[in-house]
C-alpha positions as CSV (number, residue, x, y, z in Angstrom):
1,M,125.8,-76.1,118.2
2,E,128.0,-73.0,118.8
3,I,126.7,-70.4,121.2
4,N,127.3,-66.8,120.4
5,A,128.4,-64.2,122.9
6,A,125.6,-62.0,122.1
7,D,123.0,-64.5,123.1
8,V,124.8,-65.3,126.3
9,K,124.7,-61.6,127.2
10,K,121.1,-61.4,126.4
11,L,120.4,-64.2,128.6
12,R,122.5,-62.8,131.5
13,D,120.7,-59.6,131.1
14,R,117.4,-61.3,131.3
15,T,118.1,-63.6,134.3
16,G,121.0,-62.0,136.1
17,M,122.7,-65.3,136.1
18,Q,126.6,-65.8,135.7
19,M,128.0,-65.9,131.9
20,M,129.1,-69.5,132.4
21,K,125.7,-70.6,133.6
22,C,124.0,-68.7,130.7
23,K,126.4,-70.4,128.2
24,A,125.8,-73.9,129.8
25,A,122.0,-73.4,129.7
26,L,122.0,-72.3,126.1
27,T,124.1,-75.1,125.1
28,E,121.8,-77.5,126.9
29,A,118.9,-75.9,125.1
30,N,120.5,-75.9,121.8
31,G,120.4,-72.2,121.5
32,D,116.7,-71.9,122.3
33,M,116.5,-68.7,124.5
34,E,113.2,-69.6,126.2
35,K,114.3,-73.1,127.0
36,A,117.5,-71.7,128.5
37,V,115.6,-69.5,130.8
38,E,113.5,-72.5,132.0
39,I,116.7,-74.4,132.6
40,L,118.1,-71.7,134.8
41,R,115.0,-71.3,136.7
42,K,114.8,-75.0,137.3
43,S,118.4,-74.9,138.6
44,N,117.3,-71.9,140.9
45,K,114.6,-74.0,142.3
46,D,116.9,-77.0,142.9
47,A,119.2,-74.7,144.6
48,Q,116.5,-73.5,147.0
49,N,115.6,-77.0,147.7
50,K,119.0,-78.0,148.5
51,V,119.8,-75.0,150.9
52,G,116.3,-74.8,152.4
53,D,117.2,-76.4,155.7
54,R,120.4,-74.3,156.3
55,E,120.5,-71.9,159.2
56,T,120.0,-68.2,158.3
57,A,121.6,-66.1,161.0
58,E,122.7,-63.2,158.9
59,G,120.5,-60.7,156.8
60,R,119.3,-57.3,156.6
61,I,116.3,-55.1,157.3
62,A,114.7,-53.2,154.5
63,V,112.0,-50.4,154.5
64,Y,110.0,-49.0,151.8
65,I,107.6,-45.9,152.0
66,D,105.4,-44.8,149.1
67,P,104.8,-41.1,149.6
68,A,102.0,-41.0,147.0
69,T,99.8,-43.5,148.9
70,Q,101.4,-43.2,152.3
71,V,101.8,-46.8,152.9
72,G,105.0,-48.5,154.1
73,A,106.5,-51.7,155.1
74,I,109.6,-53.1,156.9
75,V,110.9,-56.6,156.3
76,E,113.7,-58.8,157.8
77,V,115.3,-60.8,155.1
78,R,117.9,-63.6,156.3
79,C,120.7,-65.3,154.6
80,E,123.7,-67.5,155.8
81,S,126.7,-65.4,155.7
82,A,127.6,-61.5,156.2
83,P,129.1,-61.2,152.7
84,V,125.8,-62.2,151.2
85,A,124.0,-59.9,153.3
86,K,126.1,-57.0,152.1
87,S,126.0,-57.9,148.4
88,D,124.1,-55.6,146.0
89,L,122.0,-58.6,144.9
90,F,120.8,-59.2,148.3
91,V,120.2,-55.5,149.1
92,Q,118.2,-55.1,145.9
93,L,116.1,-58.2,146.7
94,S,115.3,-56.9,150.4
95,N,114.3,-53.6,148.9
96,E,112.0,-55.2,146.4
97,L,110.4,-57.4,149.0
98,A,109.7,-54.2,151.2
99,K,108.1,-52.6,148.4
100,Q,106.0,-55.8,147.5
101,V,104.7,-55.9,151.2
102,A,103.8,-52.1,151.3
103,L,101.9,-52.4,148.0
104,T,100.2,-55.7,148.4
105,N,99.7,-56.2,152.2
106,P,100.4,-59.9,152.7
107,A,99.3,-61.3,156.0
108,G,102.8,-62.9,156.6
109,P,105.9,-64.3,154.9
110,D,104.1,-67.4,153.6
111,E,101.4,-65.3,151.8
112,L,104.2,-62.9,150.5
113,L,106.0,-65.9,148.8
114,A,102.9,-67.1,147.1
115,Q,102.1,-63.6,145.6
116,A,102.4,-62.9,141.9
117,Y,105.6,-61.1,140.9
118,E,106.6,-60.2,137.4
119,G,104.8,-63.2,135.8
120,R,106.0,-65.6,138.4
121,T,105.9,-65.5,142.2
122,V,107.9,-63.9,145.0
123,H,109.3,-67.3,145.9
124,D,110.7,-67.6,142.3
125,R,112.2,-64.2,142.5
126,I,113.9,-65.2,145.8
127,G,115.0,-68.3,143.9
128,D,116.9,-66.2,141.4
129,V,119.1,-64.8,144.1
130,V,119.5,-68.1,145.8
131,G,120.7,-69.6,142.4
132,L,123.3,-66.8,142.2
133,M,124.5,-66.8,145.8
134,R,124.0,-70.5,146.7
135,E,122.7,-69.6,150.1
136,N,119.4,-70.1,151.9
137,I,117.3,-67.0,151.9
138,K,114.0,-66.4,153.6
139,V,111.8,-63.6,154.8
140,A,111.7,-63.8,158.6
141,R,109.1,-61.2,159.3
142,L,107.3,-58.2,158.0
143,A,105.1,-55.4,159.1
144,R,103.0,-52.8,157.0
145,M,101.7,-49.4,158.1
146,E,99.7,-46.5,156.6
147,G,99.7,-42.8,157.3
148,V,102.4,-40.3,158.0
149,L,105.5,-42.5,158.1
150,G,109.1,-42.1,159.0
151,S,111.9,-44.6,159.0
152,Y,115.6,-45.4,159.9
153,I,118.0,-48.1,158.6
154,H,121.4,-48.7,160.4
155,H,124.2,-48.3,158.0
156,D,124.8,-52.0,157.6
157,G,121.1,-52.9,157.4
158,S,121.3,-54.9,160.6
159,L,118.7,-52.7,162.3
160,G,115.7,-50.8,161.1
161,V,112.6,-48.8,162.3
162,L,109.3,-47.9,160.7
163,M,107.1,-45.4,162.6
164,A,103.6,-44.0,162.0
165,V,102.4,-40.6,163.3
166,E,99.4,-38.4,163.0
167,G,100.0,-35.0,161.5
168,T,100.9,-33.2,158.2
169,P,103.5,-34.8,156.0
170,G,106.6,-32.8,155.3
171,N,108.9,-32.8,158.2
172,D,110.8,-35.9,157.3
173,Q,113.9,-34.9,159.2
174,V,112.0,-35.0,162.6
175,L,110.5,-38.5,161.8
176,R,114.0,-39.8,160.8
177,E,115.5,-38.4,164.2
178,V,112.8,-40.1,166.2
179,S,113.2,-43.4,164.2
180,A,116.9,-43.3,164.9
181,H,116.1,-42.7,168.7
182,V,113.9,-45.9,168.5
183,A,116.9,-47.8,167.0
184,A,119.3,-46.6,169.6
185,M,117.0,-46.7,172.7
186,N,114.9,-49.7,172.0
187,P,111.8,-48.6,173.8
188,M,109.4,-51.5,175.0
189,A,106.3,-49.5,173.6
190,G,105.4,-46.2,171.9
191,L,102.6,-45.2,174.5
192,R,101.7,-46.3,178.0
193,E,98.5,-48.0,176.7
194,H,100.7,-50.3,174.3
195,I,102.3,-52.0,177.4
196,P,100.2,-54.9,178.6
197,Q,98.5,-54.1,181.9
198,E,99.8,-57.4,183.4
199,R,103.4,-56.1,182.8
200,V,102.6,-52.8,184.5
201,D,101.1,-54.5,187.3
202,Q,104.3,-56.6,187.7
203,E,106.5,-53.6,187.6
204,M,104.3,-52.0,190.4
205,V,104.8,-55.0,192.6
206,I,108.4,-54.7,192.2
207,A,108.3,-50.9,192.8
208,R,106.2,-51.4,195.9
209,G,108.8,-54.0,197.3
210,Q,111.7,-51.5,196.7
211,A,109.6,-48.7,198.2
212,E,108.8,-50.7,201.4
213,E,112.5,-51.4,201.8
214,Q,113.5,-47.8,201.2
215,G,110.6,-46.4,203.2
216,K,110.8,-48.6,206.3
217,G,109.1,-46.8,209.3
218,K,107.3,-44.3,207.1
219,P,103.5,-44.1,206.7
220,A,101.9,-46.3,204.1
221,S,100.8,-43.3,202.1
222,I,104.5,-42.1,201.7
223,V,105.6,-45.7,200.6
224,E,102.9,-45.8,198.1
225,K,104.1,-42.4,196.6
226,I,107.6,-43.9,196.4
227,A,106.4,-46.8,194.6
228,E,104.4,-44.6,192.2
229,G,107.6,-42.5,191.6
230,K,109.6,-45.7,190.8
231,L,106.9,-46.9,188.4
232,K,106.9,-43.5,186.7
233,T,110.5,-43.7,186.2
234,W,110.4,-47.2,184.8
235,L,107.7,-46.0,182.3
236,A,109.8,-43.0,181.4
237,E,112.8,-45.5,180.6
238,N,110.6,-47.8,178.5
239,V,107.8,-45.7,176.8
240,L,108.9,-44.0,173.7
241,V,107.0,-40.7,174.0
242,E,108.2,-40.4,177.7
243,Q,111.8,-41.0,177.0
244,A,114.3,-38.1,177.0
245,F,115.1,-37.4,173.4
246,V,118.7,-38.5,172.6
247,K,119.6,-35.2,170.6
248,D,118.1,-33.0,173.3
249,P,117.5,-34.6,176.7
250,S,115.8,-31.5,177.9
251,K,112.6,-32.5,176.3
252,T,110.9,-35.9,175.8
253,V,110.4,-37.7,172.4
254,G,106.6,-37.0,172.7
255,Q,107.4,-33.2,173.0
256,H,109.8,-33.4,170.1
257,L,107.1,-34.9,168.0
258,Q,104.6,-32.3,169.2
259,S,106.7,-29.4,168.3
260,A,106.7,-30.6,164.8
261,G,103.0,-31.1,164.7
262,F,103.0,-35.0,165.1
263,K,101.6,-37.4,167.5
264,L,102.9,-41.0,167.6
265,V,100.7,-43.7,166.6
266,K,103.1,-46.7,166.6
267,F,106.5,-48.0,165.6
268,V,108.1,-51.3,164.5
269,R,111.8,-52.1,165.3
270,F,113.5,-55.0,163.7
271,K,117.0,-56.3,164.4
272,V,118.4,-59.1,162.4
273,G,118.4,-62.3,164.0
274,E,116.7,-61.3,167.2
275,R,114.2,-63.7,168.8
276,V,110.6,-62.6,168.7
């Protein structure tokens, strides 16, 4: 039977698939719109199965914050190539996934994929984009926060930060500035207590070794003070609230937050492709 252009467009608007694929699906379905939709969905699932083992070294970070409920999420979504990572379809999918995580709070990527999404599942929604782009797409990791939130996404989507603070909502500029600082400086932790004590002890051992070399012939109490000073310097370089604020090094990040009525709770920093 002859397939008219109006039906092809209707199917394309409904599925997002290319015109030629929509026409082929309608032809196979003898013009039955619902059957054609199922044909395209099966094609997408087949595409997912075919590319599922391919390496995903590219991708983007997406963040969603719901100001009404004060929940937010950050996700790393990976694909195979840079052009796909920059495509509007992939950007839209990543943003949808971040919103889904914020609003539904899955425990991890596997639970996210199994969640209901617009009458199907999140896995099926990803399959729609796989069917169009013909690349493996997967959710690598995710995190969700509640409270007063700020965020920063690098211009190419390769790096993102989600941060939670205590305080009164309203000063988004300060929260974005500090989130951008996190992106640039990559602190090990937000607060001293977030660093495992074992790591602090290791750094103190290193500091004492350096202090003993530097303070040869000096009293043990002096050597210990040198070591404590070196540890303090290390903490100031690696703990967010103790770092010099990049936009104004005369004050720390903690002081910058405090001046706006905020106190850091925690942050998450994702960079595409990094090992965790």
